[in-house]
All heavy atoms as a GROMACS GRO file, in nm:
protein
  548
    1MET      N    1   0.470   0.976   2.526
    1MET     CA    2   0.326   0.928   2.496
    1MET      C    3   0.280   0.998   2.368
    1MET      O    4   0.208   0.938   2.281
    1MET     CB    5   0.237   0.962   2.616
    1MET     CG    6   0.107   0.892   2.594
    1MET     SD    7   0.052   0.869   2.762
    1MET     CE    8  -0.125   0.898   2.730
    2ARG      N    9   0.312   1.130   2.343
    2ARG     CA   10   0.263   1.186   2.225
    2ARG      C   11   0.326   1.124   2.091
    2ARG      O   12   0.256   1.111   1.997
    2ARG     CB   13   0.303   1.338   2.238
    2ARG     CG   14   0.247   1.416   2.122
    2ARG     CD   15   0.284   1.562   2.134
    2ARG     NE   16   0.184   1.645   2.081
    2ARG     CZ   17   0.121   1.744   2.143
    2ARG    NH1   18   0.170   1.786   2.243
    2ARG    NH2   19   0.026   1.807   2.073
    3GLU      N   20   0.463   1.092   2.107
    3GLU     CA   21   0.517   1.017   2.005
    3GLU      C   22   0.445   0.882   1.974
    3GLU      O   23   0.436   0.845   1.852
    3GLU     CB   24   0.661   0.999   2.024
    3GLU     CG   25   0.748   1.120   2.017
    3GLU     CD   26   0.890   1.096   2.042
    3GLU    OE1   27   0.931   0.978   2.030
    3GLU    OE2   28   0.957   1.192   2.077
    4ASP      N   29   0.421   0.814   2.068
    4ASP     CA   30   0.340   0.677   2.049
    4ASP      C   31   0.216   0.704   1.972
    4ASP      O   32   0.175   0.631   1.883
    4ASP     CB   33   0.310   0.612   2.175
    4ASP     CG   34   0.434   0.575   2.250
    4ASP    OD1   35   0.541   0.548   2.175
    4ASP    OD2   36   0.435   0.535   2.372
    5ALA      N   37   0.133   0.812   2.011
    5ALA     CA   38   0.012   0.838   1.943
    5ALA      C   39   0.032   0.877   1.804
    5ALA      O   40  -0.042   0.828   1.707
    5ALA     CB   41  -0.066   0.963   2.023
    6LEU      N   42   0.132   0.954   1.767
    6LEU     CA   43   0.167   0.994   1.640
    6LEU      C   44   0.206   0.876   1.560
    6LEU      O   45   0.171   0.865   1.434
    6LEU     CB   46   0.274   1.104   1.629
    6LEU     CG   47   0.246   1.240   1.683
    6LEU    CD1   48   0.356   1.326   1.688
    6LEU    CD2   49   0.136   1.302   1.597
    7ARG      N   50   0.292   0.785   1.609
    7ARG     CA   51   0.337   0.668   1.540
    7ARG      C   52   0.206   0.573   1.513
    7ARG      O   53   0.204   0.521   1.406
    7ARG     CB   54   0.427   0.588   1.620
    7ARG     CG   55   0.507   0.477   1.545
    7ARG     CD   56   0.610   0.410   1.624
    7ARG     NE   57   0.709   0.523   1.685
    7ARG     CZ   58   0.737   0.520   1.815
    7ARG    NH1   59   0.684   0.426   1.903
    7ARG    NH2   60   0.808   0.618   1.877
    8ALA      N   61   0.119   0.565   1.610
    8ALA     CA   62   0.003   0.484   1.591
    8ALA      C   63  -0.084   0.530   1.487
    8ALA      O   64  -0.142   0.455   1.393
    8ALA     CB   65  -0.067   0.466   1.723
    9ARG      N   66  -0.109   0.664   1.486
    9ARG     CA   67  -0.182   0.728   1.378
    9ARG      C   68  -0.122   0.712   1.254
    9ARG      O   69  -0.187   0.671   1.134
    9ARG     CB   70  -0.196   0.876   1.409
    9ARG     CG   71  -0.309   0.936   1.320
    9ARG     CD   72  -0.329   1.089   1.370
    9ARG     NE   73  -0.368   1.095   1.502
    9ARG     CZ   74  -0.300   1.183   1.589
    9ARG    NH1   75  -0.207   1.267   1.545
    9ARG    NH2   76  -0.336   1.183   1.708
   10GLN      N   77   0.017   0.718   1.234
   10GLN     CA   78   0.077   0.700   1.109
   10GLN      C   79   0.064   0.552   1.055
   10GLN      O   80   0.050   0.525   0.937
   10GLN     CB   81   0.224   0.733   1.121
   10GLN     CG   82   0.306   0.712   0.982
   10GLN     CD   83   0.446   0.757   1.000
   10GLN    OE1   84   0.495   0.794   1.108
   10GLN    NE2   85   0.520   0.759   0.895
   11GLU      N   86   0.086   0.459   1.142
   11GLU     CA   87   0.076   0.318   1.112
   11GLU      C   88  -0.065   0.286   1.072
   11GLU      O   89  -0.088   0.202   0.967
   11GLU     CB   90   0.102   0.235   1.231
   11GLU     CG   91   0.261   0.232   1.247
   11GLU     CD   92   0.296   0.156   1.382
   11GLU    OE1   93   0.199   0.081   1.442
   11GLU    OE2   94   0.402   0.155   1.424
   12LEU      N   95  -0.171   0.348   1.127
   12LEU     CA   96  -0.302   0.325   1.088
   12LEU      C   97  -0.332   0.385   0.937
   12LEU      O   98  -0.403   0.308   0.861
   12LEU     CB   99  -0.410   0.391   1.173
   12LEU     CG  100  -0.548   0.375   1.148
   12LEU    CD1  101  -0.598   0.227   1.142
   12LEU    CD2  102  -0.640   0.458   1.245
   13GLN      N  103  -0.278   0.501   0.909
   13GLN     CA  104  -0.288   0.565   0.782
   13GLN      C  105  -0.225   0.482   0.678
   13GLN      O  106  -0.270   0.455   0.574
   13GLN     CB  107  -0.230   0.706   0.789
   13GLN     CG  108  -0.306   0.796   0.860
   13GLN     CD  109  -0.442   0.812   0.808
   13GLN    OE1  110  -0.480   0.817   0.695
   13GLN    NE2  111  -0.545   0.828   0.890
   14GLU      N  112  -0.096   0.412   0.713
   14GLU     CA  113  -0.033   0.332   0.617
   14GLU      C  114  -0.092   0.207   0.595
   14GLU      O  115  -0.106   0.159   0.471
   14GLU     CB  116   0.114   0.307   0.675
   14GLU     CG  117   0.209   0.422   0.670
   14GLU     CD  118   0.359   0.396   0.726
   14GLU    OE1  119   0.358   0.294   0.794
   14GLU    OE2  120   0.440   0.479   0.712
   15HIS      N  121  -0.166   0.148   0.699
   15HIS     CA  122  -0.248   0.027   0.679
   15HIS      C  123  -0.358   0.064   0.588
   15HIS      O  124  -0.392  -0.026   0.497
   15HIS     CB  125  -0.284  -0.021   0.820
   15HIS     CG  126  -0.375  -0.152   0.814
   15HIS    ND1  127  -0.322  -0.267   0.785
   15HIS    CD2  128  -0.505  -0.155   0.826
   15HIS    CE1  129  -0.414  -0.360   0.776
   15HIS    NE2  130  -0.532  -0.297   0.811
   16LYS      N  131  -0.426   0.168   0.602
   16LYS     CA  132  -0.531   0.203   0.526
   16LYS      C  133  -0.490   0.219   0.364
   16LYS      O  134  -0.555   0.156   0.271
   16LYS     CB  135  -0.608   0.338   0.564
   16LYS     CG  136  -0.687   0.315   0.692
   16LYS     CD  137  -0.747   0.454   0.729
   16LYS     CE  138  -0.830   0.449   0.848
   16LYS     NZ  139  -0.883   0.568   0.879
   17LEU      N  140  -0.374   0.273   0.347
   17LEU     CA  141  -0.323   0.294   0.220
   17LEU      C  142  -0.288   0.162   0.158
   17LEU      O  143  -0.319   0.138   0.030
   17LEU     CB  144  -0.202   0.389   0.227
   17LEU     CG  145  -0.136   0.429   0.092
   17LEU    CD1  146  -0.227   0.497   0.015
   17LEU    CD2  147   0.000   0.509   0.121
   18ILE      N  148  -0.233   0.078   0.235
   18ILE     CA  149  -0.196  -0.061   0.180
   18ILE      C  150  -0.317  -0.127   0.142
   18ILE      O  151  -0.322  -0.203   0.040
   18ILE     CB  152  -0.125  -0.125   0.283
   18ILE    CG1  153   0.032  -0.075   0.292
   18ILE    CG2  154  -0.104  -0.276   0.242
   18ILE    CD1  155   0.109  -0.129   0.416
   19GLU      N  156  -0.429  -0.123   0.223
   19GLU     CA  157  -0.546  -0.186   0.188
   19GLU      C  158  -0.619  -0.131   0.064
   19GLU      O  159  -0.666  -0.208  -0.027
   19GLU     CB  160  -0.654  -0.172   0.306
   19GLU     CG  161  -0.612  -0.254   0.435
   19GLU     CD  162  -0.611  -0.408   0.395
   19GLU    OE1  163  -0.703  -0.453   0.350
   19GLU    OE2  164  -0.503  -0.470   0.452
   20GLN      N  165  -0.615   0.002   0.044
   20GLN     CA  166  -0.659   0.063  -0.079
   20GLN      C  167  -0.576   0.010  -0.195
   20GLN      O  168  -0.646  -0.024  -0.296
   20GLN     CB  169  -0.651   0.219  -0.071
   20GLN     CG  170  -0.735   0.280   0.017
   20GLN     CD  171  -0.725   0.433   0.014
   20GLN    OE1  172  -0.608   0.484   0.003
   20GLN    NE2  173  -0.835   0.509   0.036
   21ALA      N  174  -0.453   0.000  -0.179
   21ALA     CA  175  -0.376  -0.032  -0.296
   21ALA      C  176  -0.406  -0.178  -0.334
   21ALA      O  177  -0.410  -0.220  -0.449
   21ALA     CB  178  -0.221  -0.020  -0.269
   22LYS      N  179  -0.422  -0.280  -0.223
   22LYS     CA  180  -0.450  -0.411  -0.258
   22LYS      C  181  -0.596  -0.423  -0.323
   22LYS      O  182  -0.599  -0.488  -0.420
   22LYS     CB  183  -0.468  -0.492  -0.129
   22LYS     CG  184  -0.333  -0.525  -0.059
   22LYS     CD  185  -0.336  -0.634   0.051
   22LYS     CE  186  -0.456  -0.621   0.139
   22LYS     NZ  187  -0.448  -0.703   0.266
   23ARG      N  188  -0.682  -0.349  -0.268
   23ARG     CA  189  -0.815  -0.344  -0.348
   23ARG      C  190  -0.804  -0.300  -0.491
   23ARG      O  191  -0.866  -0.352  -0.575
   23ARG     CB  192  -0.923  -0.256  -0.265
   23ARG     CG  193  -0.974  -0.325  -0.142
   23ARG     CD  194  -1.092  -0.242  -0.092
   23ARG     NE  195  -1.064  -0.114  -0.061
   23ARG     CZ  196  -1.020  -0.065   0.053
   23ARG    NH1  197  -1.002  -0.145   0.152
   23ARG    NH2  198  -1.004   0.062   0.075
   24HIS      N  199  -0.723  -0.205  -0.513
   24HIS     CA  200  -0.709  -0.152  -0.643
   24HIS      C  201  -0.648  -0.256  -0.732
   24HIS      O  202  -0.693  -0.302  -0.853
   24HIS     CB  203  -0.614  -0.028  -0.659
   24HIS     CG  204  -0.582   0.028  -0.787
   24HIS    ND1  205  -0.672   0.086  -0.863
   24HIS    CD2  206  -0.476   0.013  -0.857
   24HIS    CE1  207  -0.616   0.111  -0.977
   24HIS    NE2  208  -0.501   0.072  -0.979
   25LEU      N  209  -0.539  -0.318  -0.689
   25LEU     CA  210  -0.478  -0.428  -0.761
   25LEU      C  211  -0.570  -0.550  -0.789
   25LEU      O  212  -0.567  -0.613  -0.885
   25LEU     CB  213  -0.348  -0.474  -0.694
   25LEU     CG  214  -0.227  -0.365  -0.690
   25LEU    CD1  215  -0.123  -0.419  -0.612
   25LEU    CD2  216  -0.177  -0.336  -0.830
   26MET      N  217  -0.644  -0.586  -0.684
   26MET     CA  218  -0.740  -0.693  -0.700
   26MET      C  219  -0.841  -0.662  -0.805
   26MET      O  220  -0.871  -0.755  -0.891
   26MET     CB  221  -0.810  -0.715  -0.563
   26MET     CG  222  -0.728  -0.772  -0.461
   26MET     SD  223  -0.797  -0.751  -0.294
   26MET     CE  224  -0.925  -0.873  -0.314
   27LYS      N  225  -0.884  -0.544  -0.827
   27LYS     CA  226  -0.978  -0.508  -0.917
   27LYS      C  227  -0.926  -0.494  -1.051
   27LYS      O  228  -0.966  -0.554  -1.155
   27LYS     CB  229  -1.041  -0.358  -0.878
   27LYS     CG  230  -1.142  -0.323  -0.980
   27LYS     CD  231  -1.213  -0.181  -0.932
   27LYS     CE  232  -1.305  -0.130  -1.040
   27LYS     NZ  233  -1.340   0.009  -1.006
   28VAL      N  234  -0.810  -0.424  -1.066
   28VAL     CA  235  -0.744  -0.386  -1.201
   28VAL      C  236  -0.673  -0.511  -1.259
   28VAL      O  237  -0.684  -0.535  -1.369
   28VAL     CB  238  -0.650  -0.270  -1.195
   28VAL    CG1  239  -0.572  -0.250  -1.313
   28VAL    CG2  240  -0.725  -0.143  -1.153
   29GLU      N  241  -0.606  -0.587  -1.171
   29GLU     CA  242  -0.528  -0.694  -1.204
   29GLU      C  243  -0.595  -0.829  -1.199
   29GLU      O  244  -0.534  -0.937  -1.229
   29GLU     CB  245  -0.384  -0.693  -1.143
   29GLU     CG  246  -0.305  -0.567  -1.158
   29GLU     CD  247  -0.253  -0.555  -1.308
   29GLU    OE1  248  -0.238  -0.659  -1.372
   29GLU    OE2  249  -0.241  -0.443  -1.347
   30ASP      N  250  -0.716  -0.832  -1.145
   30ASP     CA  251  -0.795  -0.948  -1.114
   30ASP      C  252  -0.707  -1.048  -1.031
   30ASP      O  253  -0.692  -1.166  -1.063
   30ASP     CB  254  -0.836  -1.009  -1.246
   30ASP     CG  255  -0.942  -1.120  -1.219
   30ASP    OD1  256  -1.023  -1.105  -1.127
   30ASP    OD2  257  -0.942  -1.220  -1.294
   31LEU      N  258  -0.660  -0.996  -0.914
   31LEU     CA  259  -0.576  -1.078  -0.822
   31LEU      C  260  -0.648  -1.106  -0.705
   31LEU      O  261  -0.756  -1.033  -0.668
   31LEU     CB  262  -0.452  -0.996  -0.790
   31LEU     CG  263  -0.359  -0.959  -0.891
   31LEU    CD1  264  -0.250  -0.876  -0.831
   31LEU    CD2  265  -0.296  -1.084  -0.961
   32SER      N  266  -0.611  -1.216  -0.641
   32SER     CA  267  -0.668  -1.238  -0.504
   32SER      C  268  -0.608  -1.140  -0.400
   32SER      O  269  -0.501  -1.078  -0.434
   32SER     CB  270  -0.630  -1.386  -0.453
   32SER     OG  271  -0.496  -1.398  -0.437
   33GLU      N  272  -0.666  -1.137  -0.287
   33GLU     CA  273  -0.604  -1.040  -0.193
   33GLU      C  274  -0.471  -1.085  -0.136
   33GLU      O  275  -0.381  -0.992  -0.149
   33GLU     CB  276  -0.685  -1.046  -0.056
   33GLU     CG  277  -0.641  -0.953   0.053
   33GLU     CD  278  -0.724  -0.949   0.177
   33GLU    OE1  279  -0.836  -1.020   0.172
   33GLU    OE2  280  -0.702  -0.864   0.262
   34GLU      N  281  -0.435  -1.216  -0.139
   34GLU     CA  282  -0.294  -1.253  -0.105
   34GLU      C  283  -0.203  -1.220  -0.227
   34GLU      O  284  -0.098  -1.172  -0.192
   34GLU     CB  285  -0.306  -1.408  -0.088
   34GLU     CG  286  -0.159  -1.474  -0.048
   34GLU     CD  287  -0.099  -1.398   0.075
   34GLU    OE1  288  -0.184  -1.357   0.170
   34GLU    OE2  289   0.013  -1.410   0.101
   35ALA      N  290  -0.242  -1.238  -0.350
   35ALA     CA  291  -0.160  -1.208  -0.457
   35ALA      C  292  -0.122  -1.063  -0.473
   35ALA      O  293  -0.017  -1.017  -0.506
   35ALA     CB  294  -0.230  -1.260  -0.574
   36ALA      N  295  -0.230  -0.977  -0.432
   36ALA     CA  296  -0.205  -0.836  -0.446
   36ALA      C  297  -0.103  -0.796  -0.335
   36ALA      O  298  -0.016  -0.709  -0.362
   36ALA     CB  299  -0.342  -0.762  -0.419
   37TYR      N  300  -0.126  -0.844  -0.224
   37TYR     CA  301  -0.028  -0.819  -0.110
   37TYR      C  302   0.114  -0.863  -0.150
   37TYR      O  303   0.207  -0.787  -0.128
   37TYR     CB  304  -0.072  -0.881   0.018
   37TYR     CG  305   0.024  -0.852   0.129
   37TYR    CD1  306   0.023  -0.719   0.192
   37TYR    CD2  307   0.111  -0.945   0.174
   37TYR    CE1  308   0.109  -0.691   0.294
   37TYR    CE2  309   0.206  -0.920   0.291
   37TYR     CZ  310   0.198  -0.782   0.342
   37TYR     OH  311   0.295  -0.756   0.434
   38GLN      N  312   0.123  -0.982  -0.205
   38GLN     CA  313   0.254  -1.033  -0.235
   38GLN      C  314   0.317  -0.948  -0.359
   38GLN      O  315   0.433  -0.922  -0.361
   38GLN     CB  316   0.243  -1.172  -0.291
   38GLN     CG  317   0.206  -1.276  -0.189
   38GLN     CD  318   0.319  -1.274  -0.062
   38GLN    OE1  319   0.436  -1.265  -0.107
   38GLN    NE2  320   0.278  -1.293   0.054
   39ALA      N  321   0.229  -0.893  -0.434
   39ALA     CA  322   0.288  -0.799  -0.559
   39ALA      C  323   0.343  -0.668  -0.489
   39ALA      O  324   0.452  -0.621  -0.534
   39ALA     CB  325   0.172  -0.778  -0.658
   40LEU      N  326   0.263  -0.617  -0.384
   40LEU     CA  327   0.314  -0.503  -0.317
   40LEU      C  328   0.451  -0.537  -0.246
   40LEU      O  329   0.542  -0.457  -0.253
   40LEU     CB  330   0.210  -0.444  -0.217
   40LEU     CG  331   0.086  -0.391  -0.270
   40LEU    CD1  332  -0.016  -0.355  -0.167
   40LEU    CD2  333   0.117  -0.268  -0.355
   41ARG      N  334   0.440  -0.641  -0.185
   41ARG     CA  335   0.564  -0.684  -0.104
   41ARG      C  336   0.675  -0.711  -0.191
   41ARG      O  337   0.791  -0.667  -0.166
   41ARG     CB  338   0.536  -0.810  -0.031
   41ARG     CG  339   0.638  -0.858   0.071
   41ARG     CD  340   0.585  -0.969   0.159
   41ARG     NE  341   0.683  -1.008   0.246
   41ARG     CZ  342   0.754  -1.122   0.232
   41ARG    NH1  343   0.730  -1.193   0.119
   41ARG    NH2  344   0.855  -1.150   0.317
   42ARG      N  345   0.663  -0.773  -0.295
   42ARG     CA  346   0.782  -0.804  -0.392
   42ARG      C  347   0.826  -0.680  -0.450
   42ARG      O  348   0.949  -0.658  -0.469
   42ARG     CB  349   0.718  -0.894  -0.509
   42ARG     CG  350   0.823  -0.936  -0.603
   42ARG     CD  351   0.765  -1.047  -0.705
   42ARG     NE  352   0.624  -1.025  -0.741
   42ARG     CZ  353   0.524  -1.094  -0.705
   42ARG    NH1  354   0.527  -1.192  -0.618
   42ARG    NH2  355   0.415  -1.064  -0.768
   43GLU      N  356   0.739  -0.575  -0.486
   43GLU     CA  357   0.791  -0.442  -0.533
   43GLU      C  358   0.864  -0.372  -0.438
   43GLU      O  359   0.965  -0.316  -0.458
   43GLU     CB  360   0.658  -0.366  -0.582
   43GLU     CG  361   0.687  -0.245  -0.666
   43GLU     CD  362   0.757  -0.281  -0.805
   43GLU    OE1  363   0.739  -0.396  -0.845
   43GLU    OE2  364   0.812  -0.202  -0.866
   44ALA      N  365   0.821  -0.377  -0.315
   44ALA     CA  366   0.889  -0.310  -0.195
   44ALA      C  367   1.031  -0.379  -0.178
   44ALA      O  368   1.122  -0.292  -0.156
   44ALA     CB  369   0.814  -0.321  -0.068
   45MET      N  370   1.035  -0.502  -0.185
   45MET     CA  371   1.159  -0.566  -0.164
   45MET      C  372   1.264  -0.537  -0.288
   45MET      O  373   1.377  -0.515  -0.263
   45MET     CB  374   1.152  -0.726  -0.151
   45MET     CG  375   1.074  -0.764  -0.026
   45MET     SD  376   1.035  -0.927  -0.020
   45MET     CE  377   1.203  -1.009  -0.020
   46THR      N  378   1.215  -0.528  -0.405
   46THR     CA  379   1.288  -0.510  -0.519
   46THR      C  380   1.352  -0.362  -0.518
   46THR      O  381   1.469  -0.360  -0.544
   46THR     CB  382   1.206  -0.511  -0.656
   46THR    OG1  383   1.151  -0.653  -0.662
   46THR    CG2  384   1.294  -0.482  -0.778
   47HIS      N  385   1.276  -0.276  -0.454
   47HIS     CA  386   1.316  -0.129  -0.450
   47HIS      C  387   1.369  -0.092  -0.327
   47HIS      O  388   1.407   0.027  -0.307
   47HIS     CB  389   1.211  -0.037  -0.501
   47HIS     CG  390   1.173  -0.063  -0.645
   47HIS    ND1  391   1.258  -0.021  -0.753
   47HIS    CD2  392   1.058  -0.118  -0.704
   47HIS    CE1  393   1.188  -0.042  -0.868
   47HIS    NE2  394   1.077  -0.128  -0.835
   48ARG      N  395   1.370  -0.198  -0.227
   48ARG     CA  396   1.431  -0.166  -0.093
   48ARG      C  397   1.360  -0.049  -0.024
   48ARG      O  398   1.415   0.037   0.013
   48ARG     CB  399   1.579  -0.153  -0.092
   48ARG     CG  400   1.648  -0.277  -0.134
   48ARG     CD  401   1.792  -0.266  -0.125
   48ARG     NE  402   1.859  -0.392  -0.142
   48ARG     CZ  403   1.970  -0.404  -0.209
   48ARG    NH1  404   2.047  -0.312  -0.242
   48ARG    NH2  405   2.025  -0.529  -0.221
   49THR      N  406   1.227  -0.060  -0.032
   49THR     CA  407   1.148   0.043   0.027
   49THR      C  408   1.039  -0.016   0.116
   49THR      O  409   1.024  -0.142   0.112
   49THR     CB  410   1.090   0.137  -0.071
   49THR    OG1  411   1.030   0.261  -0.018
   49THR    CG2  412   0.992   0.088  -0.170
   50ARG      N  413   0.956   0.066   0.185
   50ARG     CA  414   0.840   0.000   0.260
   50ARG      C  415   0.726  -0.021   0.167
   50ARG      O  416   0.694   0.038   0.066
   50ARG     CB  417   0.807   0.109   0.352
   50ARG     CG  418   0.928   0.135   0.454
   50ARG     CD  419   0.905   0.247   0.565
   50ARG     NE  420   0.806   0.178   0.661
   50ARG     CZ  421   0.711   0.240   0.716
   50ARG    NH1  422   0.674   0.368   0.674
   50ARG    NH2  423   0.622   0.179   0.801
   51ILE      N  424   0.643  -0.117   0.214
   51ILE     CA  425   0.508  -0.154   0.144
   51ILE      C  426   0.426  -0.030   0.135
   51ILE      O  427   0.370   0.000   0.031
   51ILE     CB  428   0.446  -0.269   0.208
   51ILE    CG1  429   0.535  -0.403   0.198
   51ILE    CG2  430   0.311  -0.300   0.143
   51ILE    CD1  431   0.475  -0.517   0.267
   52ALA      N  432   0.416   0.047   0.236
   52ALA     CA  433   0.354   0.168   0.245
   52ALA      C  434   0.385   0.264   0.133
   52ALA      O  435   0.301   0.331   0.064
   52ALA     CB  436   0.356   0.232   0.378
   53GLU      N  437   0.512   0.273   0.097
   53GLU     CA  438   0.551   0.358  -0.008
   53GLU      C  439   0.505   0.313  -0.143
   53GLU      O  440   0.465   0.382  -0.226
   53GLU     CB  441   0.705   0.380   0.006
   53GLU     CG  442   0.767   0.466  -0.097
   53GLU     CD  443   0.714   0.617  -0.096
   53GLU    OE1  444   0.668   0.654   0.010
   53GLU    OE2  445   0.717   0.688  -0.194
   54VAL      N  446   0.531   0.182  -0.164
   54VAL     CA  447   0.478   0.125  -0.290
   54VAL      C  448   0.331   0.141  -0.308
   54VAL      O  449   0.276   0.189  -0.411
   54VAL     CB  450   0.520  -0.029  -0.289
   54VAL    CG1  451   0.462  -0.099  -0.417
   54VAL    CG2  452   0.662  -0.049  -0.296
   55ALA      N  453   0.253   0.121  -0.196
   55ALA     CA  454   0.113   0.144  -0.199
   55ALA      C  455   0.077   0.297  -0.238
   55ALA      O  456  -0.018   0.314  -0.320
   55ALA     CB  457   0.054   0.108  -0.063
   56ARG      N  458   0.148   0.376  -0.182
   56ARG     CA  459   0.136   0.534  -0.215
   56ARG      C  460   0.155   0.552  -0.359
   56ARG      O  461   0.066   0.615  -0.425
   56ARG     CB  462   0.227   0.621  -0.132
   56ARG     CG  463   0.197   0.772  -0.149
   56ARG     CD  464   0.313   0.850  -0.082
   56ARG     NE  465   0.435   0.831  -0.135
   56ARG     CZ  466   0.481   0.874  -0.253
   56ARG    NH1  467   0.406   0.942  -0.337
   56ARG    NH2  468   0.602   0.844  -0.297
   57VAL      N  469   0.259   0.492  -0.422
   57VAL     CA  470   0.281   0.505  -0.564
   57VAL      C  471   0.163   0.450  -0.649
   57VAL      O  472   0.123   0.512  -0.750
   57VAL     CB  473   0.422   0.452  -0.600
   57VAL    CG1  474   0.440   0.450  -0.740
   57VAL    CG2  475   0.522   0.528  -0.532
   58VAL      N  476   0.123   0.329  -0.609
   58VAL     CA  477   0.023   0.263  -0.679
   58VAL      C  478  -0.102   0.342  -0.683
   58VAL      O  479  -0.169   0.370  -0.781
   58VAL     CB  480  -0.011   0.120  -0.614
   58VAL    CG1  481  -0.145   0.065  -0.667
   58VAL    CG2  482   0.106   0.024  -0.643
   59MET      N  483  -0.131   0.414  -0.562
   59MET     CA  484  -0.256   0.491  -0.558
   59MET      C  485  -0.253   0.618  -0.632
   59MET      O  486  -0.343   0.662  -0.691
   59MET     CB  487  -0.300   0.522  -0.407
   59MET     CG  488  -0.332   0.392  -0.334
   59MET     SD  489  -0.452   0.281  -0.420
   59MET     CE  490  -0.596   0.388  -0.444
   60GLU      N  491  -0.125   0.681  -0.635
   60GLU     CA  492  -0.092   0.803  -0.708
   60GLU      C  493  -0.113   0.777  -0.868
   60GLU      O  494  -0.175   0.848  -0.927
   60GLU     CB  495   0.044   0.853  -0.682
   60GLU     CG  496   0.051   0.932  -0.555
   60GLU     CD  497   0.183   0.991  -0.534
   60GLU    OE1  498   0.285   0.971  -0.613
   60GLU    OE2  499   0.215   1.038  -0.424
   61MET      N  500  -0.067   0.658  -0.902
   61MET     CA  501  -0.077   0.621  -1.046
   61MET      C  502  -0.218   0.597  -1.078
   61MET      O  503  -0.265   0.633  -1.188
   61MET     CB  504   0.001   0.485  -1.071
   61MET     CG  505   0.157   0.524  -1.070
   61MET     SD  506   0.251   0.374  -1.081
   61MET     CE  507   0.209   0.315  -1.251
   62ALA      N  508  -0.299   0.534  -0.985
   62ALA     CA  509  -0.438   0.507  -1.010
   62ALA      C  510  -0.519   0.641  -1.026
   62ALA      O  511  -0.604   0.653  -1.116
   62ALA     CB  512  -0.501   0.423  -0.901
   63LYS      N  513  -0.483   0.741  -0.949
   63LYS     CA  514  -0.550   0.870  -0.946
   63LYS      C  515  -0.507   0.936  -1.086
   63LYS      O  516  -0.608   1.007  -1.144
   63LYS     CB  517  -0.512   0.950  -0.839
   63LYS     CG  518  -0.583   0.908  -0.708
   63LYS     CD  519  -0.537   0.986  -0.594
   63LYS     CE  520  -0.596   0.931  -0.458
   63LYS     NZ  521  -0.546   1.000  -0.333
   64ASP      N  522  -0.384   0.935  -1.131
   64ASP     CA  523  -0.338   0.987  -1.253
   64ASP      C  524  -0.425   0.937  -1.374
   64ASP      O  525  -0.439   1.011  -1.471
   64ASP     CB  526  -0.206   0.971  -1.275
   64ASP     CG  527  -0.117   1.067  -1.179
   64ASP    OD1  528  -0.171   1.144  -1.111
   64ASP    OD2  529   0.008   1.034  -1.171
   65ARG      N  530  -0.466   0.827  -1.358
   65ARG     CA  531  -0.541   0.747  -1.471
   65ARG      C  532  -0.678   0.783  -1.492
   65ARG      O  533  -0.757   0.772  -1.590
   65ARG     CB  534  -0.533   0.600  -1.460
   65ARG     CG  535  -0.393   0.549  -1.492
   65ARG     CD  536  -0.403   0.392  -1.488
   65ARG     NE  537  -0.272   0.336  -1.526
   65ARG     CZ  538  -0.244   0.209  -1.548
   65ARG    NH1  539  -0.352   0.124  -1.520
   65ARG    NH2  540  -0.128   0.175  -1.591
   66LEU      N  541  -0.728   0.852  -1.386
   66LEU     CA  542  -0.879   0.900  -1.376
   66LEU      C  543  -0.895   1.024  -1.456
   66LEU      O  544  -0.851   1.099  -1.498
   66LEU     CB  545  -0.924   0.917  -1.236
   66LEU     CG  546  -0.941   0.798  -1.154
   66LEU    CD1  547  -0.991   0.830  -1.022
   66LEU    CD2  548  -1.041   0.700  -1.211
   0.00000   0.00000   0.00000
């Protein structure tokens, strides 16, 4: 049960990160929500990684620009 709680917490954090990255792309690239998600998804597929990982990189790059 403890593992389930940890997994749920991690999934929630990943979801929040993906939402942040989508909002960032929507603002910076002037994309719709769907287009921003598709951009994250396409990048994840290209690099054979998870969308959450791509979102993490997007947000790190956004912070570096500040």
